[in-house]
A tleap script that builds the chain and sets N, CA, C and O, in Angstrom:
source leaprc.protein.ff14SB
mol = sequence {
  NMET PHE TYR GLU TYR ALA ASN GLY VAL ARG
  ALA PHE MET ALA GLN ARG GLN ILE SER ASN
  CYS TYR SER GLU ASN SER ASP TYR VAL ILE
  GLY ALA THR GLY ASN GLY THR ILE LYS GLY
  PHE THR ASP PRO PHE ILE THR GLY SER PRO
  ALA ALA ALA TRP LYS TYR ARG GLY PRO LYS
  SER ASP MET TYR GLN ASN GLU HIE ASN GLU
  PHE PHE ALA ALA ILE ARG ALA GLY GLN PRO
  PHE ASN ASN GLY ASP TRP MET ALA GLN SER
  THR LEU MET ALA ILE MET GLY ARG MET ALA
  ALA TYR THR GLY GLN GLU ILE THR TRP GLU
  GLN ALA LEU ASN SER GLN GLU LYS TRP VAL
  PRO ASP HIE LEU ASP TRP ASP MET VAL LEU
  PRO ILE ALA LEU LEU PRO THR PRO GLY LYS
  GLY LYS VAL CGLY
}
set mol.1.N position { 0.847 -1.161 0.000 }
set mol.1.CA position { 0.000 0.000 0.000 }
set mol.1.C position { 0.895 1.227 0.000 }
set mol.1.O position { 1.920 1.246 0.681 }
set mol.2.N position { 0.531 2.222 -0.735 }
set mol.2.CA position { 1.316 3.440 -0.886 }
set mol.2.C position { 0.404 4.612 -0.570 }
set mol.2.O position { -0.651 4.770 -1.185 }
set mol.3.N position { 0.810 5.430 0.385 }
set mol.3.CA position { 0.053 6.635 0.747 }
set mol.3.C position { 0.892 7.854 0.391 }
set mol.3.O position { 2.098 7.876 0.636 }
set mol.4.N position { 0.254 8.869 -0.190 }
set mol.4.CA position { 0.943 10.125 -0.484 }
set mol.4.C position { 0.125 11.263 0.097 }
set mol.4.O position { -1.068 11.396 -0.175 }
set mol.5.N position { 0.787 12.080 0.902 }
set mol.5.CA position { 0.127 13.198 1.575 }
set mol.5.C position { 0.334 14.488 0.793 }
set mol.5.O position { 1.233 14.576 -0.043 }
set mol.6.N position { -0.491 15.477 1.064 }
set mol.6.CA position { -0.460 16.751 0.326 }
set mol.6.C position { 0.903 17.434 0.428 }
set mol.6.O position { 1.312 18.125 -0.505 }
set mol.7.N position { 1.611 17.255 1.542 }
set mol.7.CA position { 2.906 17.919 1.715 }
set mol.7.C position { 4.066 17.131 1.104 }
set mol.7.O position { 5.226 17.491 1.306 }
set mol.8.N position { 3.769 16.059 0.358 }
set mol.8.CA position { 4.799 15.277 -0.311 }
set mol.8.C position { 5.321 14.097 0.492 }
set mol.8.O position { 6.077 13.281 -0.035 }
set mol.9.N position { 4.935 13.992 1.744 }
set mol.9.CA position { 5.357 12.849 2.558 }
set mol.9.C position { 4.705 11.592 2.004 }
set mol.9.O position { 3.541 11.604 1.605 }
set mol.10.N position { 5.467 10.514 1.984 }
set mol.10.CA position { 4.953 9.249 1.470 }
set mol.10.C position { 5.118 8.166 2.528 }
set mol.10.O position { 6.079 8.169 3.297 }
set mol.11.N position { 4.183 7.261 2.551 }
set mol.11.CA position { 4.238 6.139 3.482 }
set mol.11.C position { 3.905 4.863 2.723 }
set mol.11.O position { 3.065 4.859 1.822 }
set mol.12.N position { 4.563 3.803 3.093 }
set mol.12.CA position { 4.342 2.508 2.463 }
set mol.12.C position { 3.939 1.517 3.546 }
set mol.12.O position { 4.500 1.526 4.642 }
set mol.13.N position { 2.988 0.681 3.245 }
set mol.13.CA position { 2.524 -0.312 4.199 }
set mol.13.C position { 2.328 -1.612 3.445 }
set mol.13.O position { 1.773 -1.631 2.347 }
set mol.14.N position { 2.783 -2.688 4.040 }
set mol.14.CA position { 2.598 -3.991 3.413 }
set mol.14.C position { 2.087 -4.967 4.463 }
set mol.14.O position { 2.532 -4.954 5.611 }
set mol.15.N position { 1.171 -5.793 4.063 }
set mol.15.CA position { 0.660 -6.834 4.952 }
set mol.15.C position { 0.030 -7.917 4.121 }
set mol.15.O position { -0.246 -7.741 2.934 }
set mol.16.N position { -0.191 -9.032 4.760 }
set mol.16.CA position { -0.959 -10.086 4.130 }
set mol.16.C position { -1.715 -10.812 5.227 }
set mol.16.O position { -1.344 -10.763 6.400 }
set mol.17.N position { -2.756 -11.470 4.833 }
set mol.17.CA position { -3.590 -12.199 5.777 }
set mol.17.C position { -3.668 -13.654 5.322 }
set mol.17.O position { -4.735 -14.163 4.980 }
set mol.18.N position { -2.528 -14.294 5.327 }
set mol.18.CA position { -2.435 -15.669 4.864 }
set mol.18.C position { -1.820 -16.500 5.984 }
set mol.18.O position { -0.757 -16.157 6.502 }
set mol.19.N position { -2.473 -17.576 6.353 }
set mol.19.CA position { -1.982 -18.448 7.418 }
set mol.19.C position { -0.642 -19.061 7.056 }
set mol.19.O position { -0.334 -19.260 5.881 }
set mol.20.N position { 0.152 -19.358 8.074 }
set mol.20.CA position { 1.430 -20.058 7.949 }
set mol.20.C position { 2.464 -19.317 7.114 }
set mol.20.O position { 3.325 -19.937 6.489 }
set mol.21.N position { 2.379 -17.974 7.102 }
set mol.21.CA position { 3.359 -17.163 6.377 }
set mol.21.C position { 4.122 -16.292 7.368 }
set mol.21.O position { 3.627 -15.996 8.456 }
set mol.22.N position { 5.314 -15.890 6.990 }
set mol.22.CA position { 6.121 -14.997 7.811 }
set mol.22.C position { 5.321 -13.738 8.121 }
set mol.22.O position { 4.593 -13.229 7.270 }
set mol.23.N position { 5.460 -13.250 9.327 }
set mol.23.CA position { 4.741 -12.050 9.742 }
set mol.23.C position { 5.691 -11.137 10.495 }
set mol.23.O position { 6.505 -11.601 11.293 }
set mol.24.N position { 5.590 -9.858 10.246 }
set mol.24.CA position { 6.448 -8.875 10.916 }
set mol.24.C position { 5.633 -7.629 11.190 }
set mol.24.O position { 4.840 -7.205 10.349 }
set mol.25.N position { 5.819 -7.037 12.359 }
set mol.25.CA position { 5.153 -5.786 12.698 }
set mol.25.C position { 6.235 -4.794 13.079 }
set mol.25.O position { 6.633 -4.716 14.241 }
set mol.26.N position { 6.711 -4.037 12.102 }
set mol.26.CA position { 7.812 -3.105 12.310 }
set mol.26.C position { 7.529 -1.795 11.609 }
set mol.26.O position { 6.721 -1.722 10.684 }
set mol.27.N position { 8.216 -0.760 12.072 }
set mol.27.CA position { 8.132 0.551 11.437 }
set mol.27.C position { 9.518 0.938 10.955 }
set mol.27.O position { 10.500 0.790 11.682 }
set mol.28.N position { 9.595 1.434 9.727 }
set mol.28.CA position { 10.839 1.911 9.153 }
set mol.28.C position { 10.591 3.330 8.654 }
set mol.28.O position { 9.679 3.559 7.860 }
set mol.29.N position { 11.394 4.275 9.112 }
set mol.29.CA position { 11.249 5.676 8.722 }
set mol.29.C position { 12.522 6.085 7.992 }
set mol.29.O position { 13.624 5.932 8.520 }
set mol.30.N position { 12.367 6.610 6.771 }
set mol.30.CA position { 13.509 7.009 5.960 }
set mol.30.C position { 13.569 8.529 5.952 }
set mol.30.O position { 12.623 9.199 5.538 }
set mol.31.N position { 14.697 9.066 6.419 }
set mol.31.CA position { 14.866 10.512 6.491 }
set mol.31.C position { 16.021 10.988 5.632 }
set mol.31.O position { 16.685 10.192 4.969 }
set mol.32.N position { 16.256 12.296 5.646 }
set mol.32.CA position { 17.308 12.892 4.825 }
set mol.32.C position { 18.698 12.531 5.326 }
set mol.32.O position { 19.623 12.396 4.525 }
set mol.33.N position { 18.865 12.370 6.653 }
set mol.33.CA position { 20.196 12.088 7.183 }
set mol.33.C position { 20.269 10.778 7.969 }
set mol.33.O position { 21.320 10.427 8.506 }
set mol.34.N position { 19.160 10.068 8.033 }
set mol.34.CA position { 19.180 8.809 8.770 }
set mol.34.C position { 17.909 8.021 8.573 }
set mol.34.O position { 16.931 8.519 8.016 }
set mol.35.N position { 17.932 6.778 9.039 }
set mol.35.CA position { 16.780 5.893 8.944 }
set mol.35.C position { 16.444 5.373 10.333 }
set mol.35.O position { 17.324 4.929 11.071 }
set mol.36.N position { 15.166 5.432 10.683 }
set mol.36.CA position { 14.719 4.950 11.979 }
set mol.36.C position { 14.055 3.598 11.853 }
set mol.36.O position { 13.381 3.313 10.863 }
set mol.37.N position { 14.249 2.760 12.870 }
set mol.37.CA position { 13.668 1.423 12.865 }
set mol.37.C position { 13.063 1.116 14.227 }
set mol.37.O position { 13.708 1.284 15.262 }
set mol.38.N position { 11.828 0.668 14.209 }
set mol.38.CA position { 11.188 0.113 15.397 }
set mol.38.C position { 10.733 -1.271 14.967 }
set mol.38.O position { 9.713 -1.421 14.295 }
set mol.39.N position { 11.494 -2.272 15.361 }
set mol.39.CA position { 11.248 -3.639 14.896 }
set mol.39.C position { 10.654 -4.452 16.035 }
set mol.39.O position { 11.335 -4.831 16.988 }
set mol.40.N position { 9.348 -4.706 15.898 }
set mol.40.CA position { 8.674 -5.482 16.933 }
set mol.40.C position { 8.785 -4.809 18.289 }
set mol.40.O position { 8.485 -3.623 18.427 }
set mol.41.N position { 9.212 -5.557 19.279 }
set mol.41.CA position { 9.350 -5.013 20.631 }
set mol.41.C position { 10.805 -4.765 21.001 }
set mol.41.O position { 11.150 -4.744 22.183 }
set mol.42.N position { 11.669 -4.575 19.993 }
set mol.42.CA position { 13.068 -4.265 20.276 }
set mol.42.C position { 13.223 -2.761 20.463 }
set mol.42.O position { 12.326 -1.987 20.129 }
set mol.43.N position { 14.382 -2.354 21.005 }
set mol.43.CA position { 14.626 -0.928 21.218 }
set mol.43.C position { 14.742 -0.209 19.878 }
set mol.43.O position { 15.432 -0.690 18.979 }
set mol.44.N position { 14.072 0.944 19.731 }
set mol.44.CA position { 14.173 1.693 18.471 }
set mol.44.C position { 15.581 2.268 18.294 }
set mol.44.O position { 16.292 2.532 19.264 }
set mol.45.N position { 15.964 2.454 17.019 }
set mol.45.CA position { 17.275 3.045 16.743 }
set mol.45.C position { 17.228 3.810 15.430 }
set mol.45.O position { 16.350 3.590 14.595 }
set mol.46.N position { 18.184 4.709 15.263 }
set mol.46.CA position { 18.333 5.490 14.038 }
set mol.46.C position { 19.756 5.273 13.545 }
set mol.46.O position { 20.707 5.369 14.321 }
set mol.47.N position { 19.903 4.981 12.263 }
set mol.47.CA position { 21.219 4.850 11.640 }
set mol.47.C position { 21.368 5.960 10.615 }
set mol.47.O position { 20.377 6.545 10.178 }
set mol.48.N position { 22.594 6.249 10.234 }
set mol.48.CA position { 22.840 7.279 9.227 }
set mol.48.C position { 24.048 8.098 9.596 }
set mol.48.O position { 25.038 7.565 10.099 }
set mol.49.N position { 23.976 9.393 9.352 }
set mol.49.CA position { 25.106 10.262 9.658 }
set mol.49.C position { 25.396 10.213 11.156 }
set mol.49.O position { 24.492 9.939 11.946 }
set mol.50.N position { 26.646 10.475 11.563 }
set mol.50.CA position { 26.952 10.441 13.000 }
set mol.50.C position { 26.030 11.336 13.837 }
set mol.50.O position { 25.706 11.000 14.976 }
set mol.51.N position { 25.616 12.456 13.279 }
set mol.51.CA position { 24.728 13.360 14.025 }
set mol.51.C position { 23.331 12.767 14.183 }
set mol.51.O position { 22.626 13.091 15.139 }
set mol.52.N position { 22.928 11.900 13.252 }
set mol.52.CA position { 21.582 11.327 13.300 }
set mol.52.C position { 21.533 10.019 14.083 }
set mol.52.O position { 20.469 9.628 14.564 }
set mol.53.N position { 22.677 9.332 14.218 }
set mol.53.CA position { 22.687 8.012 14.849 }
set mol.53.C position { 22.209 8.102 16.301 }
set mol.53.O position { 22.599 8.996 17.051 }
set mol.54.N position { 21.364 7.161 16.665 }
set mol.54.CA position { 20.780 7.158 18.013 }
set mol.54.C position { 20.220 5.781 18.312 }
set mol.54.O position { 19.761 5.079 17.411 }
set mol.55.N position { 20.260 5.396 19.588 }
set mol.55.CA position { 19.630 4.153 20.019 }
set mol.55.C position { 18.995 4.398 21.377 }
set mol.55.O position { 19.609 4.998 22.260 }
set mol.56.N position { 17.771 3.935 21.539 }
set mol.56.CA position { 17.085 4.069 22.822 }
set mol.56.C position { 17.817 3.236 23.862 }
set mol.56.O position { 18.105 2.062 23.630 }
set mol.57.N position { 18.121 3.840 25.010 }
set mol.57.CA position { 18.846 3.141 26.061 }
set mol.57.C position { 18.122 3.245 27.400 }
set mol.57.O position { 18.715 3.011 28.453 }
set mol.58.N position { 16.850 3.594 27.355 }
set mol.58.CA position { 16.076 3.746 28.585 }
set mol.58.C position { 15.553 2.418 29.108 }
set mol.58.O position { 15.893 1.352 28.595 }
set mol.59.N position { 14.726 2.503 30.130 }
set mol.59.CA position { 14.182 1.271 30.714 }
set mol.59.C position { 13.217 0.573 29.747 }
set mol.59.O position { 12.543 1.214 28.942 }
set mol.60.N position { 13.174 -0.733 29.852 }
set mol.60.CA position { 12.214 -1.506 29.053 }
set mol.60.C position { 10.813 -1.202 29.570 }
set mol.60.O position { 10.596 -1.113 30.778 }
set mol.61.N position { 9.889 -1.049 28.672 }
set mol.61.CA position { 8.512 -0.789 29.078 }
set mol.61.C position { 7.562 -1.301 28.003 }
set mol.61.O position { 7.972 -1.610 26.884 }
set mol.62.N position { 6.306 -1.383 28.360 }
set mol.62.CA position { 5.260 -1.842 27.452 }
set mol.62.C position { 4.581 -0.612 26.881 }
set mol.62.O position { 3.986 0.168 27.625 }
set mol.63.N position { 4.661 -0.425 25.558 }
set mol.63.CA position { 4.111 0.785 24.944 }
set mol.63.C position { 2.620 0.933 25.204 }
set mol.63.O position { 2.120 2.052 25.324 }
set mol.64.N position { 1.912 -0.173 25.291 }
set mol.64.CA position { 0.475 -0.103 25.533 }
set mol.64.C position { 0.195 0.349 26.971 }
set mol.64.O position { -0.734 1.120 27.212 }
set mol.65.N position { 0.996 -0.132 27.920 }
set mol.65.CA position { 0.838 0.306 29.301 }
set mol.65.C position { 1.208 1.781 29.424 }
set mol.65.O position { 0.534 2.527 30.134 }
set mol.66.N position { 2.277 2.213 28.738 }
set mol.66.CA position { 2.661 3.630 28.756 }
set mol.66.C position { 1.527 4.508 28.257 }
set mol.66.O position { 1.249 5.564 28.825 }
set mol.67.N position { 0.874 4.066 27.191 }
set mol.67.CA position { -0.248 4.815 26.628 }
set mol.67.C position { -1.362 4.970 27.653 }
set mol.67.O position { -1.921 6.056 27.805 }
set mol.68.N position { -1.686 3.891 28.354 }
set mol.68.CA position { -2.731 3.959 29.381 }
set mol.68.C position { -2.305 4.826 30.555 }
set mol.68.O position { -3.114 5.588 31.085 }
set mol.69.N position { -1.046 4.720 30.969 }
set mol.69.CA position { -0.555 5.554 32.069 }
set mol.69.C position { -0.705 7.040 31.746 }
set mol.69.O position { -1.173 7.819 32.577 }
set mol.70.N position { -0.304 7.425 30.533 }
set mol.70.CA position { -0.399 8.832 30.112 }
set mol.70.C position { -1.859 9.277 30.014 }
set mol.70.O position { -2.207 10.383 30.425 }
set mol.71.N position { -2.690 8.423 29.476 }
set mol.71.CA position { -4.107 8.732 29.307 }
set mol.71.C position { -4.779 8.987 30.656 }
set mol.71.O position { -5.443 10.009 30.833 }
set mol.72.N position { -4.613 8.070 31.603 }
set mol.72.CA position { -5.262 8.215 32.914 }
set mol.72.C position { -4.662 9.364 33.711 }
set mol.72.O position { -5.381 10.043 34.445 }
set mol.73.N position { -3.356 9.596 33.583 }
set mol.73.CA position { -2.732 10.730 34.281 }
set mol.73.C position { -3.309 12.050 33.771 }
set mol.73.O position { -3.540 12.967 34.558 }
set mol.74.N position { -3.544 12.154 32.465 }
set mol.74.CA position { -4.116 13.376 31.891 }
set mol.74.C position { -5.537 13.594 32.400 }
set mol.74.O position { -5.912 14.723 32.719 }
set mol.75.N position { -6.324 12.536 32.480 }
set mol.75.CA position { -7.694 12.656 33.002 }
set mol.75.C position { -7.653 13.125 34.446 }
set mol.75.O position { -8.387 14.041 34.819 }
set mol.76.N position { -6.805 12.510 35.265 }
set mol.76.CA position { -6.711 12.887 36.687 }
set mol.76.C position { -6.236 14.321 36.860 }
set mol.76.O position { -6.603 14.980 37.833 }
set mol.77.N position { -5.420 14.813 35.925 }
set mol.77.CA position { -4.914 16.191 35.992 }
set mol.77.C position { -5.909 17.188 35.405 }
set mol.77.O position { -5.644 18.390 35.382 }
set mol.78.N position { -7.063 16.689 34.926 }
set mol.78.CA position { -8.057 17.583 34.334 }
set mol.78.C position { -7.689 18.054 32.944 }
set mol.78.O position { -8.221 19.061 32.476 }
set mol.79.N position { -6.788 17.348 32.268 }
set mol.79.CA position { -6.364 17.704 30.918 }
set mol.79.C position { -6.466 16.491 29.992 }
set mol.79.O position { -5.463 16.056 29.426 }
set mol.80.N position { -7.687 15.939 29.835 }
set mol.80.CA position { -7.822 14.735 29.010 }
set mol.80.C position { -7.460 15.017 27.554 }
set mol.80.O position { -7.652 16.119 27.038 }
set mol.81.N position { -6.929 13.977 26.915 }
set mol.81.CA position { -6.605 14.067 25.489 }
set mol.81.C position { -7.900 14.097 24.693 }
set mol.81.O position { -8.890 13.472 25.072 }
set mol.82.N position { -7.883 14.820 23.600 }
set mol.82.CA position { -8.980 14.750 22.647 }
set mol.82.C position { -8.365 14.448 21.295 }
set mol.82.O position { -8.017 15.353 20.536 }
set mol.83.N position { -8.237 13.168 21.009 }
set mol.83.CA position { -7.639 12.720 19.756 }
set mol.83.C position { -8.698 12.296 18.750 }
set mol.83.O position { -8.408 11.537 17.825 }
set mol.84.N position { -9.924 12.779 18.923 }
set mol.84.CA position { -11.020 12.352 18.055 }
set mol.84.C position { -10.753 12.589 16.585 }
set mol.84.O position { -10.985 11.697 15.770 }
set mol.85.N position { -10.265 13.782 16.219 }
set mol.85.CA position { -9.976 14.076 14.808 }
set mol.85.C position { -8.895 13.139 14.275 }
set mol.85.O position { -9.031 12.583 13.185 }
set mol.86.N position { -7.826 12.966 15.042 }
set mol.86.CA position { -6.731 12.101 14.624 }
set mol.86.C position { -7.224 10.667 14.456 }
set mol.86.O position { -6.872 10.002 13.482 }
set mol.87.N position { -8.031 10.190 15.392 }
set mol.87.CA position { -8.539 8.811 15.306 }
set mol.87.C position { -9.444 8.635 14.093 }
set mol.87.O position { -9.350 7.628 13.390 }
set mol.88.N position { -10.320 9.603 13.842 }
set mol.88.CA position { -11.220 9.494 12.692 }
set mol.88.C position { -10.428 9.510 11.387 }
set mol.88.O position { -10.724 8.743 10.471 }
set mol.89.N position { -9.422 10.382 11.301 }
set mol.89.CA position { -8.629 10.466 10.080 }
set mol.89.C position { -7.764 9.220 9.875 }
set mol.89.O position { -7.625 8.750 8.746 }
set mol.90.N position { -7.185 8.683 10.944 }
set mol.90.CA position { -6.371 7.474 10.780 }
set mol.90.C position { -7.253 6.278 10.427 }
set mol.90.O position { -6.824 5.387 9.693 }
set mol.91.N position { -8.479 6.252 10.943 }
set mol.91.CA position { -9.401 5.169 10.585 }
set mol.91.C position { -9.777 5.270 9.112 }
set mol.91.O position { -9.822 4.257 8.415 }
set mol.92.N position { -10.048 6.484 8.629 }
set mol.92.CA position { -10.379 6.644 7.216 }
set mol.92.C position { -9.189 6.264 6.346 }
set mol.92.O position { -9.370 5.705 5.264 }
set mol.93.N position { -7.971 6.558 6.803 }
set mol.93.CA position { -6.790 6.172 6.046 }
set mol.93.C position { -6.712 4.647 5.925 }
set mol.93.O position { -6.369 4.124 4.865 }
set mol.94.N position { -7.030 3.939 7.006 }
set mol.94.CA position { -7.034 2.476 6.958 }
set mol.94.C position { -8.128 1.964 6.021 }
set mol.94.O position { -7.919 0.996 5.290 }
set mol.95.N position { -9.289 2.613 6.042 }
set mol.95.CA position { -10.385 2.235 5.136 }
set mol.95.C position { -9.969 2.463 3.688 }
set mol.95.O position { -10.285 1.656 2.814 }
set mol.96.N position { -9.256 3.566 3.432 }
set mol.96.CA position { -8.747 3.825 2.081 }
set mol.96.C position { -7.844 2.681 1.626 }
set mol.96.O position { -7.937 2.220 0.488 }
set mol.97.N position { -6.971 2.230 2.523 }
set mol.97.CA position { -6.069 1.135 2.195 }
set mol.97.C position { -6.827 -0.133 1.868 }
set mol.97.O position { -6.493 -0.844 0.920 }
set mol.98.N position { -7.856 -0.413 2.662 }
set mol.98.CA position { -8.679 -1.602 2.406 }
set mol.98.C position { -9.366 -1.486 1.055 }
set mol.98.O position { -9.393 -2.442 0.281 }
set mol.99.N position { -9.923 -0.307 0.772 }
set mol.99.CA position { -10.614 -0.094 -0.504 }
set mol.99.C position { -9.645 -0.289 -1.672 }
set mol.99.O position { -9.988 -0.929 -2.665 }
set mol.100.N position { -8.440 0.264 -1.550 }
set mol.100.CA position { -7.448 0.139 -2.618 }
set mol.100.C position { -7.026 -1.320 -2.803 }
set mol.100.O position { -6.919 -1.804 -3.930 }
set mol.101.N position { -6.788 -2.013 -1.692 }
set mol.101.CA position { -6.361 -3.417 -1.788 }
set mol.101.C position { -7.453 -4.292 -2.372 }
set mol.101.O position { -7.175 -5.181 -3.176 }
set mol.102.N position { -8.681 -4.049 -1.978 }
set mol.102.CA position { -9.786 -4.903 -2.421 }
set mol.102.C position { -10.221 -4.612 -3.856 }
set mol.102.O position { -10.732 -5.504 -4.533 }
set mol.103.N position { -10.027 -3.375 -4.333 }
set mol.103.CA position { -10.463 -3.040 -5.691 }
set mol.103.C position { -9.313 -2.982 -6.693 }
set mol.103.O position { -9.533 -3.112 -7.897 }
set mol.104.N position { -8.092 -2.789 -6.204 }
set mol.104.CA position { -6.962 -2.614 -7.099 }
set mol.104.C position { -6.925 -1.230 -7.717 }
set mol.104.O position { -6.201 -1.005 -8.688 }
set mol.105.N position { -7.698 -0.294 -7.167 }
set mol.105.CA position { -7.755 1.062 -7.710 }
set mol.105.C position { -7.047 2.050 -6.788 }
set mol.105.O position { -6.879 1.792 -5.596 }
set mol.106.N position { -6.636 3.176 -7.353 }
set mol.106.CA position { -6.132 4.286 -6.543 }
set mol.106.C position { -7.351 4.931 -5.881 }
set mol.106.O position { -8.355 5.187 -6.546 }
set mol.107.N position { -7.267 5.192 -4.585 }
set mol.107.CA position { -8.385 5.765 -3.837 }
set mol.107.C position { -7.954 7.103 -3.263 }
set mol.107.O position { -6.907 7.202 -2.623 }
set mol.108.N position { -8.754 8.126 -3.489 }
set mol.108.CA position { -8.469 9.441 -2.911 }
set mol.108.C position { -9.198 9.575 -1.584 }
set mol.108.O position { -10.126 8.825 -1.278 }
set mol.109.N position { -8.752 10.550 -0.809 }
set mol.109.CA position { -9.397 10.862 0.470 }
set mol.109.C position { -10.877 11.149 0.249 }
set mol.109.O position { -11.721 10.664 1.002 }
set mol.110.N position { -11.197 11.934 -0.777 }
set mol.110.CA position { -12.582 12.305 -1.061 }
set mol.110.C position { -13.423 11.088 -1.434 }
set mol.110.O position { -14.572 10.971 -1.008 }
set mol.111.N position { -12.854 10.182 -2.230 }
set mol.111.CA position { -13.595 8.973 -2.598 }
set mol.111.C position { -13.924 8.144 -1.355 }
set mol.111.O position { -15.052 7.675 -1.202 }
set mol.112.N position { -12.955 7.967 -0.482 }
set mol.112.CA position { -13.197 7.179 0.732 }
set mol.112.C position { -14.206 7.881 1.632 }
set mol.112.O position { -15.108 7.244 2.176 }
set mol.113.N position { -14.054 9.178 1.787 }
set mol.113.CA position { -14.935 9.947 2.673 }
set mol.113.C position { -16.374 9.937 2.173 }
set mol.113.O position { -17.309 9.925 2.974 }
set mol.114.N position { -16.555 9.941 0.867 }
set mol.114.CA position { -17.898 10.015 0.288 }
set mol.114.C position { -18.438 8.670 -0.190 }
set mol.114.O position { -19.499 8.610 -0.811 }
set mol.115.N position { -17.713 7.598 0.097 }
set mol.115.CA position { -18.145 6.275 -0.348 }
set mol.115.C position { -19.478 5.894 0.301 }
set mol.115.O position { -19.742 6.219 1.459 }
set mol.116.N position { -20.290 5.213 -0.461 }
set mol.116.CA position { -21.572 4.714 0.043 }
set mol.116.C position { -21.493 3.223 0.368 }
set mol.116.O position { -22.509 2.585 0.644 }
set mol.117.N position { -20.278 2.675 0.333 }
set mol.117.CA position { -20.085 1.265 0.641 }
set mol.117.C position { -20.551 0.981 2.073 }
set mol.117.O position { -20.282 1.752 2.995 }
set mol.118.N position { -21.250 -0.136 2.234 }
set mol.118.CA position { -21.775 -0.508 3.545 }
set mol.118.C position { -21.219 -1.867 3.929 }
set mol.118.O position { -21.169 -2.781 3.106 }
set mol.119.N position { -20.803 -1.998 5.176 }
set mol.119.CA position { -20.234 -3.255 5.651 }
set mol.119.C position { -21.119 -3.940 6.677 }
set mol.119.O position { -20.819 -5.045 7.129 }
set mol.120.N position { -22.202 -3.287 7.040 }
set mol.120.CA position { -23.104 -3.824 8.056 }
set mol.120.C position { -24.528 -3.767 7.509 }
set mol.120.O position { -24.909 -2.767 6.900 }
set mol.121.N position { -25.322 -4.818 7.713 }
set mol.121.CA position { -26.711 -4.794 7.248 }
set mol.121.C position { -27.492 -3.661 7.917 }
set mol.121.O position { -27.136 -3.212 9.007 }
set mol.122.N position { -28.552 -3.205 7.261 }
set mol.122.CA position { -29.388 -2.138 7.827 }
set mol.122.C position { -30.018 -2.549 9.150 }
set mol.122.O position { -30.146 -1.739 10.069 }
set mol.123.N position { -30.404 -3.803 9.235 }
set mol.123.CA position { -31.055 -4.285 10.457 }
set mol.123.C position { -30.272 -5.480 10.992 }
set mol.123.O position { -30.084 -6.473 10.290 }
set mol.124.N position { -29.817 -5.378 12.239 }
set mol.124.CA position { -29.108 -6.485 12.868 }
set mol.124.C position { -30.034 -7.194 13.837 }
set mol.124.O position { -30.821 -6.565 14.545 }
set mol.125.N position { -29.927 -8.498 13.857 }
set mol.125.CA position { -30.781 -9.315 14.716 }
set mol.125.C position { -29.946 -10.490 15.208 }
set mol.125.O position { -29.160 -11.048 14.442 }
set mol.126.N position { -30.102 -10.874 16.471 }
set mol.126.CA position { -29.332 -11.980 17.032 }
set mol.126.C position { -29.560 -13.286 16.267 }
set mol.126.O position { -28.676 -14.142 16.227 }
set mol.127.N position { -30.714 -13.441 15.674 }
set mol.127.CA position { -31.049 -14.692 14.994 }
set mol.127.C position { -30.757 -14.675 13.500 }
set mol.127.O position { -30.994 -15.674 12.820 }
set mol.128.N position { -30.253 -13.574 12.980 }
set mol.128.CA position { -30.071 -13.473 11.537 }
set mol.128.C position { -28.895 -14.329 11.062 }
set mol.128.O position { -27.968 -14.620 11.818 }
set mol.129.N position { -28.960 -14.712 9.820 }
set mol.129.CA position { -27.877 -15.429 9.159 }
set mol.129.C position { -27.259 -14.450 8.166 }
set mol.129.O position { -27.916 -13.999 7.228 }
set mol.130.N position { -26.001 -14.135 8.384 }
set mol.130.CA position { -25.331 -13.184 7.499 }
set mol.130.C position { -24.883 -13.881 6.222 }
set mol.130.O position { -24.401 -15.013 6.262 }
set mol.131.N position { -25.041 -13.210 5.099 }
set mol.131.CA position { -24.573 -13.805 3.846 }
set mol.131.C position { -23.041 -13.836 3.831 }
set mol.131.O position { -22.391 -12.995 4.453 }
set mol.132.N position { -22.487 -14.784 3.136 }
set mol.132.CA position { -21.040 -14.862 2.994 }
set mol.132.C position { -20.644 -13.958 1.834 }
set mol.132.O position { -21.096 -14.136 0.702 }
set mol.133.N position { -19.793 -12.989 2.140 }
set mol.133.CA position { -19.378 -12.027 1.117 }
set mol.133.C position { -18.430 -12.687 0.122 }
set mol.133.O position { -17.689 -13.607 0.470 }
set mol.134.N position { -18.462 -12.210 -1.109 }
set mol.134.CA position { -17.535 -12.693 -2.124 }
set mol.134.C position { -16.123 -12.237 -1.753 }
set mol.134.O position { -15.933 -11.173 -1.163 }
set mol.135.N position { -15.144 -13.056 -2.108 }
set mol.135.CA position { -13.760 -12.667 -1.855 }
set mol.135.C position { -13.399 -11.474 -2.719 }
set mol.135.O position { -13.777 -11.420 -3.890 }
set mol.136.N position { -12.671 -10.512 -2.155 }
set mol.136.CA position { -12.258 -9.361 -2.966 }
set mol.136.C position { -11.284 -9.806 -4.052 }
set mol.136.O position { -10.414 -10.644 -3.815 }
set mol.137.N position { -11.437 -9.242 -5.229 }
set mol.137.CA position { -10.546 -9.554 -6.342 }
set mol.137.C position { -10.010 -8.250 -6.894 }
set mol.137.O position { -10.709 -7.564 -7.638 }
set mol.138.N position { -8.761 -7.888 -6.538 }
set mol.138.CA position { -8.193 -6.632 -7.036 }
set mol.138.C position { -8.268 -6.553 -8.555 }
set mol.138.O position { -7.984 -7.524 -9.257 }
set mol.139.N position { -8.657 -5.372 -9.052 }
set mol.139.CA position { -8.785 -5.152 -10.480 }
set mol.139.C position { -10.187 -5.395 -10.996 }
set mol.139.O position { -10.495 -5.030 -12.130 }
set mol.140.N position { -11.048 -6.005 -10.189 }
set mol.140.CA position { -12.411 -6.291 -10.604 }
set mol.140.C position { -13.437 -5.471 -9.817 }
set mol.140.O position { -14.534 -5.209 -10.310 }
set mol.141.N position { -13.083 -5.074 -8.609 }
set mol.141.CA position { -14.036 -4.326 -7.787 }
set mol.141.C position { -14.097 -2.857 -8.154 }
set mol.141.O position { -13.221 -2.339 -8.846 }
set mol.142.N position { -15.129 -2.199 -7.690 }
set mol.142.CA position { -15.307 -0.771 -7.927 }
set mol.142.C position { -15.447 -0.059 -6.595 }
set mol.142.O position { -15.883 -0.644 -5.604 }
set mol.143.N position { -15.073 1.201 -6.586 }
set mol.143.CA position { -15.212 2.016 -5.377 }
set mol.143.C position { -16.675 2.323 -5.185 }
set mol.143.O position { -17.337 2.801 -6.107 }
set mol.144.N position { -17.201 2.050 -3.980 }
set mol.144.CA position { -18.619 2.231 -3.709 }
set mol.144.C position { -18.999 3.593 -3.243 }
set mol.144.O position { -20.175 3.852 -2.986 }
savepdb mol mol.pdb
quit
């Protein structure tokens, strides 16, 4: 998946959902003077020019626990985070990626935002039988 932002920043994302295949959850950031790597749960580091080189040497911690610690501390201090816009935009970005992968088409922010595609039936019932959706076939689907 390839994302391009208005300011020229580009991001690449790759994944697959196939059983018994190699899997990796890492972040790689390419900069003008160095490259950053966060590979799984290892310490992050930056390689490149001597001025850019860096390696995290702090205490080991769980990023998810850190997130909760910061969140609850902000609430207790009366300064709760409001990341609603960021969360909505990052969710739409993920939906754009899904749309592009499933259709094989380039998807714009406006197309995703204005899509009429529906993933949930109009009426949900505990006793209903959901239809089995057709497998997505890139190059054959259309943006809804």
